[in-house]
Backbone bond lengths (Angstrom), bond angles and torsions (degrees), N, CA, C in turn:
res aa  C-N    CA-C-N  psi(-1)  N-CA   C-N-CA  omega(-1)  CA-C   N-CA-C  phi
1 M - - - 1.436 - - 1.521 108.59 -
2 A 1.330 116.24 140.86 1.463 121.98 175.32 1.523 107.89 -146.10
3 S 1.319 116.04 156.44 1.462 120.17 177.94 1.525 109.85 -127.47
4 D 1.335 115.22 155.96 1.462 120.14 178.08 1.529 109.90 -105.69
5 D 1.327 116.60 -175.29 1.466 122.22 -176.72 1.529 113.78 -68.77
6 T 1.335 117.44 -18.59 1.460 120.38 -178.62 1.523 112.80 -94.62
7 G 1.333 117.54 -3.24 1.458 121.44 179.42 1.510 115.02 96.61
8 R 1.338 116.84 3.09 1.468 118.50 175.16 1.526 109.17 -72.54
9 I 1.318 116.03 151.35 1.465 122.11 179.15 1.518 108.26 -123.87
10 F 1.320 116.20 134.71 1.459 121.70 176.01 1.531 107.01 -111.21
11 L 1.323 116.62 119.37 1.459 122.79 179.82 1.516 109.91 -102.25
12 V 1.314 116.83 140.62 1.462 123.11 174.20 1.522 107.19 -131.97
13 W 1.333 117.21 132.68 1.455 120.40 -179.92 1.519 110.46 -148.63
14 L 1.327 114.63 158.95 1.465 121.98 177.12 1.520 107.80 -91.84
15 R 1.307 116.03 123.78 1.459 120.75 177.37 1.513 108.46 -105.45
16 S 1.305 115.83 125.80 1.457 121.52 179.07 1.516 108.43 -114.25
17 A 1.320 116.65 134.29 1.456 120.07 177.96 1.531 110.06 -68.36
18 N 1.306 115.65 -28.32 1.467 121.33 175.68 1.522 107.14 -107.05
19 F 1.279 116.62 177.81 1.462 119.35 176.72 1.521 111.72 -88.47
20 R 1.307 116.89 1.92 1.464 122.37 175.21 1.512 107.94 -122.71
21 P 1.339 117.74 149.54 1.470 119.26 178.53 1.524 112.07 -57.43
22 N 1.315 115.10 137.91 1.454 121.69 179.32 1.525 106.45 -147.67
23 F 1.326 116.92 109.77 1.454 120.19 -173.61 1.520 113.45 -60.31
24 A 1.317 118.27 -21.59 1.458 119.75 -178.83 1.525 112.31 -78.42
25 T 1.340 117.66 -22.87 1.465 119.05 -174.78 1.518 114.23 -122.46
26 D 1.319 119.85 -11.46 1.458 121.55 -179.26 1.526 110.46 -71.99
27 D 1.312 115.74 147.94 1.452 119.87 170.76 1.521 109.25 -149.80
28 L 1.314 115.13 159.23 1.452 122.03 -179.41 1.518 107.55 -97.37
29 R 1.333 117.31 128.17 1.455 123.24 -177.43 1.517 110.49 -115.10
30 A 1.323 116.38 156.04 1.455 121.76 178.13 1.526 109.14 -141.30
31 L 1.337 114.69 154.09 1.454 121.36 179.23 1.524 108.37 -152.33
32 L 1.319 115.95 130.29 1.461 121.68 175.19 1.519 108.47 -95.36
33 I 1.334 116.08 128.78 1.454 121.89 179.80 1.524 107.91 -114.92
34 G 1.332 116.49 129.49 1.456 121.92 -179.13 1.518 111.92 -70.16
35 A 1.311 115.81 168.27 1.467 121.47 -179.71 1.528 112.03 -60.95
36 N 1.330 117.17 -22.97 1.462 121.04 178.96 1.527 113.20 -85.78
37 G 1.353 117.58 -0.75 1.462 122.19 178.39 1.511 114.75 92.56
38 S 1.333 118.34 -2.00 1.462 122.05 179.37 1.526 110.63 -92.87
39 P 1.338 117.10 143.30 1.466 119.89 176.14 1.527 111.15 -60.08
40 V 1.328 116.29 142.19 1.461 122.88 174.60 1.528 105.94 -103.78
41 G 1.320 116.49 84.52 1.455 121.24 -175.29 1.515 111.15 89.43
42 P 1.331 116.43 176.58 1.467 121.04 -178.66 1.530 111.52 -81.25
43 Q 1.323 115.22 161.73 1.463 118.72 171.07 1.520 108.02 -65.26
44 F 1.337 116.65 156.16 1.461 119.37 -178.90 1.520 110.38 -144.62
45 R 1.297 114.33 160.33 1.456 122.13 178.72 1.527 109.02 -81.42
46 V 1.326 116.94 128.69 1.465 121.74 178.55 1.522 107.26 -83.85
47 Q 1.318 115.38 119.31 1.456 121.23 -177.63 1.516 107.44 -162.10
48 S 1.306 116.20 156.48 1.455 120.48 173.29 1.518 108.23 -130.28
49 R 1.305 116.13 169.95 1.470 120.05 179.28 1.528 110.37 -57.55
50 V 1.318 116.67 -40.33 1.466 121.35 -178.18 1.524 111.64 -74.13
51 S 1.331 117.62 -40.94 1.464 119.94 -174.64 1.517 113.79 -75.73
52 S 1.319 118.98 -13.45 1.467 120.70 -176.92 1.525 112.84 -64.24
53 D 1.327 118.42 -19.06 1.466 121.02 178.05 1.522 112.50 -79.98
54 W 1.310 117.51 -11.34 1.468 121.72 -178.62 1.521 108.54 -91.73
55 D 1.348 116.11 145.42 1.468 121.67 -173.59 1.521 113.53 -51.67
56 A 1.312 117.58 -61.02 1.456 119.65 -174.54 1.514 110.49 -154.76
57 P 1.312 116.77 138.62 1.456 119.46 174.38 1.521 110.41 -77.22
58 F 1.309 115.39 151.45 1.461 120.59 173.42 1.525 108.03 -157.69
59 Y 1.319 116.32 166.52 1.465 122.32 -178.54 1.529 112.59 56.19
60 G 1.300 117.77 54.60 1.458 121.61 179.55 1.521 112.71 -87.96
61 S 1.327 115.66 155.97 1.462 121.65 173.76 1.522 108.79 -146.69
62 V 1.332 115.97 160.60 1.464 121.52 -179.11 1.523 108.54 -134.33
63 A 1.326 115.45 148.04 1.471 121.29 177.96 1.516 108.80 -144.94
64 W 1.348 116.40 148.91 1.453 122.48 173.42 1.517 107.27 -89.55
65 A 1.329 117.85 126.22 1.466 122.61 -175.42 1.534 112.41 -104.34
66 G 1.321 117.71 17.22 1.453 120.40 178.67 1.509 114.61 94.11
67 D 1.341 117.01 -31.59 1.458 121.00 177.31 1.520 112.79 -138.45
68 S 1.327 116.89 -4.04 1.461 121.57 -178.81 1.532 109.25 -163.16
69 W 1.325 114.34 167.94 1.459 121.27 177.50 1.518 108.64 -97.58
70 L 1.320 116.94 141.28 1.465 122.05 174.55 1.518 108.40 -118.06
71 I 1.317 115.55 124.61 1.460 120.76 175.20 1.523 107.41 -112.21
72 T 1.308 115.84 128.55 1.469 121.53 175.02 1.519 108.09 -117.75
73 W 1.319 116.16 148.65 1.457 120.91 178.16 1.511 110.58 -157.47
74 V 1.326 114.23 164.88 1.464 122.01 177.94 1.516 107.10 -109.93
75 G 1.328 116.40 136.32 1.456 121.75 175.03 1.515 109.13 -119.98
76 Q 1.320 115.96 151.52 1.460 120.18 -179.96 1.519 109.31 -119.23
77 Y 1.322 115.42 145.25 1.455 121.30 -177.98 1.524 108.97 -122.16
78 I 1.302 116.12 116.63 1.462 123.81 176.62 1.532 111.81 49.08
79 D 1.297 117.27 48.34 1.469 124.12 174.54 1.521 114.78 55.53
80 E 1.319 119.25 15.06 1.461 119.48 -178.06 1.516 112.49 -127.99
81 D 1.307 117.56 -65.70 1.458 122.11 -175.83 1.524 110.35 -86.66
82 S 1.326 115.51 148.89 1.461 119.73 173.43 1.520 108.82 -133.89
83 A 1.326 115.34 161.15 1.459 121.08 -179.15 1.521 108.71 -147.21
84 I 1.320 115.81 155.99 1.459 121.88 177.59 1.525 108.00 -105.70
85 F 1.332 115.81 135.54 1.458 122.25 -178.80 1.519 109.57 -123.70
86 V 1.318 116.43 154.62 1.457 121.85 175.00 1.526 108.25 -138.71
87 R 1.336 115.90 142.95 1.452 120.85 177.04 1.516 109.07 -140.84
88 R 1.327 116.24 138.99 1.455 122.34 -178.87 1.526 109.64 -102.54
89 F 1.337 115.32 136.06 1.464 121.88 176.98 1.533 108.07 -124.02
90 R 1.306 117.08 138.82 1.473 121.53 177.21 1.497 110.57 -111.17
């Protein structure tokens, strides 16, 4: 979770279809909440063109960079390799 200068909050969480981690069904979700506490649009899946080839994102975080939000996360590929991704949202 991170907040900006206007009081908006950006939430990032791991959603699992099961109650245990499962790389085939887990995904990282995000939601922007306005200063009044209401969602600003629907929640969405955090993904990039490059990260879509990786099984599932996990260990995500979000930060306010002064003019945009930065979400970073780790993805795993076939239970062996992992990579770190970053995506900017305005």
